N, C-alpha and C positions, 0 to 999 in steps of 0.2 A: 834792629835785632830781630831775627826770626823767632817765631814761637817754638817752644820745645816740642818734641814729638808727643803725640797723645799719651803713649804709654808712660813716658817720663813724667809728663804733667800729672797724670793720675797717681803715679807713685809718690810724687811730691805732695799732692793734696792729702793722700792717705797718711803720710808721715806727719804733716803739720796738724791734721785732725787728731791723730793719736797723741801727739805731744801736748796739744791743748787740753785734751781730756785727762792727760797725766799731770796736769797742773803746771806745765812749763809755760812761763809768761814771756820770757825773752830768749832770743837765740843770738849768741855771740857770733860775729863774723869769723869764718874759719876757712882754711884753704880747701881747694877742691877735694872732695871725699876720695880717699884712695880706693882703688879697685880691690875687691875681696877675691883674690885669686883662688881658683879651684872650686868655687861654689857653682859655677856653671858645669854642664855635663862634660866629663873628661873621658878620654879614651881608656879602654880597659888596661890596667897595669900589666906590665910584662911579668908573667908568672916566674921567670927566672931572675930578672934583675930588679923586680919590684920590691917594695918594703917587706921586711920579714913578717911572715904570717898573712900576707895579703892573699885574698881569694882572687884567682884569675878571672872568674866569671861570676860576680856577685849576684847578677840577675838570676842566673840559673840556680845558684845555691839557695837563694831565697825561694825560688819556685819549688825546689826539692824539699825545703823545709815545710812549705805550705802543704805539699802532698803528704809529708810525714805526719803533720798534725791531723789532717783528714777531717772527718766529721767527729770532732773531739768529744769524748764522753768521760774525760779524766776527772772532772769535778762536778759539783751540783749546778754550776752556772749553765751547763748545757741544757738543763731541763726546760727553761723558759725562753731561751734565745731564739731569735729569728735567723740571724746570720752570724757566723763567726767573723770577727773583724781582725784581719791579720796585720795590716800595716800598708802604707803607701808612700811613694816618693822615689827619690833618686837612690839607687842601690849603691852609689859611690859617694853619697852625701858627706860633706865635712861636718854638717850640723844635723843633729837628730833630736826631735822632741818626743818625750815619753810622758803620757798621761797615766791615769789610773785604770780606766775601763770604758767601754762603749756606753753611750747613753741611748735614749729612745731613737733618735734619728740615725745614729751610727748603727744600732741593731737593725733598723729597718732597711738601711741602704748598704750595709756591709762595708762601710768606710769609716775611718777614724776622724773625729773632729769635724763633723759636717753640720752639727746643730748650732745653737746660739753661741756656745762656748767656742766651737770651731770657727765660727765667723769672726769672733774676736781674735782668735789665734791667727787667722789669716791676715787680719789688719796689723797685728804685731809683726808678723813676718814681713809684710809689705813695707811697714815703717822701717824695718831694718835694711831695706833696699834690696831685698831678694824676693824670689818667687817661691810659692809653696812647692812647686815642682822641683826645686833645687835642694830641698831638705827631705828628710825621711821622718814619718810620723807613725808612732805605734803606742801601745798601752801595756801596762803591767799584765792585765788579764784581757783575753780576747773575746770574752762573752759578757754581755751586759749583766751586772749585778741587779737583782730585783729592786725596783724603785730607785735605781741609781745610787744605791748605798755604796759605801767604801768596800772594796774587796776584803773578805776575811783572810786572816793569816794563812790558813791552809789552802785557800784558793790562789792567793798570790804565790805561795810556795810551789804549787802544782804547775802554774802557767809561766812564771817568770823565767824558768830555764829556756823556754822558747824565745823570750825577749832577749836574753843574754846571747843566744845563738844568732839572733838577728844583728845584734850589736857587733858580734865577732865577725860576721860576714861583711857588714857595711863599713866597719872601722871608722866611725866618725871621730873627728878630733874633739868635738864638744857634744855632750849630751845635756840637753836642757830638761831637767826633771820638773814636771809640772804638778805641784801639789804633794800632799803628805804621803800618799801611797807610793808614788813614784820615787820620791826622795828616800823614803825609808827602805824601800825594796832595793834600790840601786846601791845605796850607801850602807845598808845593813845597820840601821840606827833607829832608835825610837824618838830621837830629837825632833821637835816640831820644825816646820818649814820656816817659821818666823825667826827661829834662832840660827838657821843654817843659810838662809838665802843671802845672795849678794857676794858670796866668796866661793871661788872654785874649790871643789874637792876632787879626788881622783879615785878611779877604780884600780884594782890590783894591776891591770895591764897598762896603767898610765893614762887612760882616757879621762879627759877633764869632764867634770860634772858641775853644772851650774844649777843649784836648787832655786826655785822661785815659785810664786803662787800660781795656782791653776786658773785658767781663764774663767771657769765657772765661779770661782771665788771672787774674781774681779767684777763679774756681773753683779754680785751681791755687795761688793765693797769697792766701788769705783775709785775711791781715794787711794787705793793701793796700786793703781796703774803706774803711778810715778815711780814706785819702788821697782816694779817689774821692768820699766824702761831703763832704770839704772843698771839692772842686771843684764839686760840685752845689750847695752852699750859696752859692758865688759866682755860679753861674748863676741861682739863685732870687733872690738880691739884685739882680742886674742887671735881671731881668725886672720885679721889683716897682718898681724905681726908674726904669724906662724904659718906661712903658705906651705901647702903640701906639694911636693915635687910631682 
């Protein structure tokens, strides 16, 4: 039997390592994993025959939104930021991750989830059998809160409309809300993540939301990785069972 391609072998090692860290001791034999259709790059949908509300050129629409945001001075978070962190990934992604706000490394590089929490998120994504480039990643606020504190309600209220517009452009089937600020902003609730995680909720337009713990929380509480992996398995199952045309 020939050895698997290096990329596949690396992906398998990543998944097994994350599962071990999540407390999984045994893996049951199972059929070949079904392909998750549509997670790879897809051609631009037909603006006439495509799904209702679809944006014909989401890359251009996101670029226009970024220009509109500009050198944002709409709230106090602009005062100490280095870079505004807009978002990154596939503009037609079926899966989108939403965190709360940029940290030190994100503010320095201008990219979301590139610090230690981002490295863990990358491992989670790879363990799901997909690449970071196939999803879209953004935050509730686009400027770093001082000392990485949670965004204040008025800051989230000022910036979250831009996040909602990103979501409306990308049209993901699933939003993975990472941590309290993301969960509470997207679902308009004050309930804690621990009460909401593990079950799909929906936005008014029908987009599914999976609340789960933030990777930064997992770094402090590694025993919770198992619960996050259970959440990700539900996300994977939904995407497999609901292919997008």
